[in-house]
N, C-alpha and C positions, 0 to 999 in steps of 0.2 A: 504494500500500500504506500502510495506517495502522499505526503502531508505537506500542504503549502502554508507558509506563515507570511502574510502580507504586512507591510508597514501600515499602521493605523492612520487613517485619513481624517478622523473626526477632530474638530478643533479642540486643542488643549489635551488631547489624549496622548499620554506618554508611556502607557503600558505596552507590553508585547505579549502575545498569546502563548508562546513557548520560549523558555530560557535555555541556554546551552546545556545545563545540567540534565534537563529532561530530554533534550534532543539526543544526547548521547545514549540515554537509556532506550529511547524509541528506536534508534538506529541498531542498537544491540538486539532489539526485539524483532528486527526484520523490516522496519519501515525506512523509506527514503524521505528525507526532509528537505524541502525546498524553501529557502528563506530569502525574502526580498532584501537586497542590500539596504542597510540602514534601519531595518525593522526594529532592532533593539537599541539603537543609539540613545534615544531619549531616556531609556531605562538603565543606561550604563552597561549594556551588553554589546560590545563592538562586534563587527562582522567577523573579525579574526577568531573570537571565542566560539562562534557558531561553526566556523570552518574546522577548528580544532576538535569540536565535538562530533564531527562527521557529517554536518549538513552541507548541502550544495547551495551556494549563493546564486540565486536565479532571479532575473528581472520579472518573471511571470509565474508567481506561485499559484495562480489560478488554473494552471494546467494540471494540478494535482488531483488525486482522487477525493481527498478531503481537505477543506480549507478551514483553518482555525483562526478566529479573530477575537478581539476583546469587544469592540463596539459593533453594532449592526452595520451591514454594508450600505454604502450610499447607493443611489440609483445607478450610477456609473459602474460601481463595483459589482452590483447585482447583475448587471448586463454581461459581465465577464464570466459569470457562473453558467454551467451547462447542465443539461438534462442528466439526471442520475447522480450528480455530484453531491457530496456531503458537506454541509456547512455547520460549524459549531461556533457559538458566541453568545453574547448578551443581545438577544434579538427583539426584546420588548413585545412579546406576543399579545399581551393584554392591552397595550396602548398604541401600538403601531400596526394597525390592521392593513394599511396600505403597503407597508414594507413586507409583511408576511404574504400578502396576496401576490406581490411582485415575485417573491421567491417561489411561490407555488406555480405561477405561470411559467417560470424558468425550468420547472421540473426538478427543483433542488430538494433533497432530503435534508431538512434543517433541524438542528437540535439546539434548543434555547437553554443556556446554562441556568437561567432563573426558573426554568420549569423542571429541574431535576427533583424527583420525589424526595420528600424529607423522611427517608427511611434509613435504618441503620446501615444497610448494605451500600447506600449511595453517599454516605458521609464524606468519603474522600473526594467526591465530585461536587460538593456543596460550595459553589463559588459565591453565592450570596453571603454565606457566613464568613468565608475567608476575606472577602472585601469589606464586610461590615467591621471586622476586626481592625482593619486599617483605618476606617472612618472614625471609629470610636476613639482610637488612640490619637489621631491627628486633631480631632475636635477638641480634646482636652488641652493639647499643646497650644492650639489657636486661642482658646479661652485664657490660658495662663499668660500668653503673650499680650493680649489686649487688656487684661484686668490691671488696674493701677495699684495692685496690692500683691504681696507675696502669697504664694499658695501655702507654704509650710509655716509653722510657728517658729519664730527665731528669738533666741535669748541673746541679747547684745548688751554691751556696756551702756548703751543709750536706753536700755529698757527692753521689755518683751513685746514682740510683734505677734498679734493674734493670727491664727491661721484663717485662710479663706474658707468660706462655706459653699459647697458645691451641691447642686441638686441635679440628678439625672432622671429624666422622665422616659420610661420605657426600659425594660431589662432584658431585651433580646441580646444578640451577640454584640452589637455596637454599644448598647447601653452598659453592659457588663464590662466591656473593655474600657469605656470611658470612666466607669467607677474605679476599676483597678488602677488606671493611669493616674487619676486624680489623687487616689490614696498614696501611690508611690511618690507623688510630688508633695505630699504632706498636708493636703487639704482635709477638712472635716467633710465627709461625703454622706449624702442621703440619696436613696433611690426610691422611685415610685413606679408601680405598674398596676394595671387593673387586674392582673392575674395573680391571685394570692399565692399560687404555687411557686412563684419565683422569689418569694420573700427570703427563703432559706439561701438562695444563691446570692442575693444582695448582701445579706448579713455575713455570709461566709467570706466575703471580700473585705470585711471590716467596715462596711457602711451601715448607716441607720436606715430603717424602713419608715417611709412616710405614709401614714394611714389617712386617706381622704374619705373613707367610708364609701367609696365607689368600687364595686367588684364586677368584673366581666369574665366571660368564659374564654377558653382557649380553643382555637380551631385545630383541625387535624394537622395542619402544617406547623403548628406551634406558635402561630400569631395570635394576638389579642383580637377577639371578635369585636366588631364595631358596636359602640355603645348606642343606646337609645338617645333620643333628643333630651329626655329628662335627665338621664345619667350624664350626658355631656354638659348640660347646664349646671348640674350640681358639682361636677368635677371642676369646671371653670371657676365657679364661685369659691370653692375650697382653695384652689390654687391661688386665686387672687388674694386671698387672706394670708396665705403662707409664703408667697414668693418674696416679700420684702425681707424675709429672714436670710436670703441667700445672695451671695455675690455673683455666682455663676449658675446658669441653667443650661444644661445640654438636653435637647429634645430629640428623641429617636423613634417616635411612634409612626409606623407605616402599615398600610393595608394594601397588599398586592393588587394592582389594577384599579385602585380607587384613590381619590384625592386624600391627602394626609388629613387625619383628624385634627380639628382646631382645639388646641389645649390652652393657649395663652391669648386671651383677648387684649385689645389695645389698652383697656382700663387696667389690666394686671401689669402691663409694662409700665404704665404711668405710676403705679404704686411702688415700683422697685427703687432701690437706692441709686443715686447718681453714680455713674462709673461701673455699674453692673454689666454683665455680659451674657448674652443669649447666643448659643450656637445651635442652629436649627438644621439637623441632619435630614429632615424631611422636606427641605426646600425644593427639591426637584419635582415633587408632586404637590406643590402649593404651600407647604410649610405648616408646622404645628403652631407657629405664632402668627397672629393676624397681621403683624407689621413686617414680616419677613419679605424681602425682595429677593427672589431666586437669583443666584449668581452674584449677589452683591453684598457689600458690608455697608450698613447704614447706622445712623445714630438717631434714635427716637426717644424723646423724654429723658435725655442724658443716659440712655442705655444703648450699648453697642450690640447690634443684632447681625450675626454672621449667617448669611444664607448661601454660602458657597456650595457648589455642586461638584460631584465627581472627586471627592477628596482622595480616594485611592490613587488617582492619577498624580497627586502631588507627592506621593511616596512610591514612585514607579518601580524601584528595584525590588523591594520586598513584596509589593502588591503583585508584580509580575511573577515573582517566584511562587507565591501562593496560588495565583490563578493558573499558572502553568501546571502545577500539580493537579489541580482540579481537571483541567483539560486532558492531561495525560491519563488520568484515571478513567475518564470517559472514553478516550481512544482505546485504551486497553480493554474496556468493556465491549466496545463495538467491534474491535478487531483483535481478539485474544491471541491469535497466532500470527499477527501481522497482516491479516487479510480481513476485509470488512465482512462481517456476518451479522446482518441486521435482523434480530429476532424480535418481532413486534408483539410477541406473546410475553416478552419480558417486561416487567413493571417499569424498570428504569428506561429502557429503550423507547417504549410506548409513551411514557409520561413526559420525557424530554423532547420528543419529536413534535414539531409544530407544523411541518409540511412534509408530504410524501409524494413521490412522483405519480403514484396511482390515483392521487386525488385531483390531478390535473385533468380537466375535461378533454375528451378526445376531439 
C-alpha cells in the first residue's frame, strides 16, 4: 500500500499527518510512503528526516492508495483524489456537508478521525482526545501569560504573593489537562462539569469541585448531554454569582455537530474582577462565553477573552507526533498486512467511514 502525506494547505495549519518516527514503522510494515517536500517543515520535521526514515519525497502524494491529512481537503485538493482512493483526516462530517458530498462524488472512501468510535479497542486512534490534550495545556499557558498576576504562591522578602485562582469548566480531556497544567504552575484550581461522574477525576488532580446544583447525563461517546433551557438558565445564574471569585476561567464545553453551549453571559463577564482572563476552547463552534470573538483576543469589561482556534497547531511538533500515532493506528487497522482490507462489518471501520464508493450514484 502506498500512503501519501501532502503538505497542509489550510491557513495557519502547521501540523503534519505523519512524522518520521511513524513513517519508519509503516515502511517496516510493508507500506510505501510518499511525502510532499516541505510537508513537515512547519512542525520541525525536515525533509531529510523523512528520507532517512524510508519515505520517498514526491511532489504528488495524491497518486497514493491512501492519502492522510490533518485538515479536510480544499476543493482543489479534493479534485486530485480519485475513485476508490482512501482519505483519512479531520473531515468535519457533521458540519461540512458540502465537503463530504464532494468526496462522495469523487468516489473516495473517506475516514473522519473525529468519527472514530469511542470504544476501548479504538483508543489508540482517538485523535480528538490527543489534540484536546494539546489544547488544554496551551490554554493554561495562554491564561498564565495574559493574567497580570503570578499563578503560584510566592514567599518573598517583600511579602507573600497569593496564588491565582483558576476555574475550568468542563472535565473532558482538554479540561483535565488544563486542570493538571494549572496545578503544576501553582494555581489554586477548581473544576466544574455537569456530569457528577467526573468529580473523582477532578479531585484526583488536586483540584476542588464546584457544585452549581446542575446535573446532566453523559452520552454514549462520553460527552455531556445538552442541558434543558431551564438547566442552562440556572447554570448561568450560579456561574454569574461564583465567577468573581476566580482570576482565570478556561471553558471547554463542546457538543459534536452543535453550537457550543452558552455558559458565561455578558453580565457574568461584567461581574468579574478587572484583569481576569477567559480562555474559550469552544470558540470554533461559537464559544461558551457570549463575548467571545472566534479567532480573536478581545478585552471586554476589563476582562481579556481569548477565542483562539486550532490551538494544537500552535504546538505542531508534539501535536503532530500524537496525531500521527492516531493515524498510524488507523492505517494498521485498515491494512494489517500492509494491504488495504476494508471490513465494513467492523465497528471501527464502519463508524469512521463517512463516504464509500458504492454510495456514489451510478
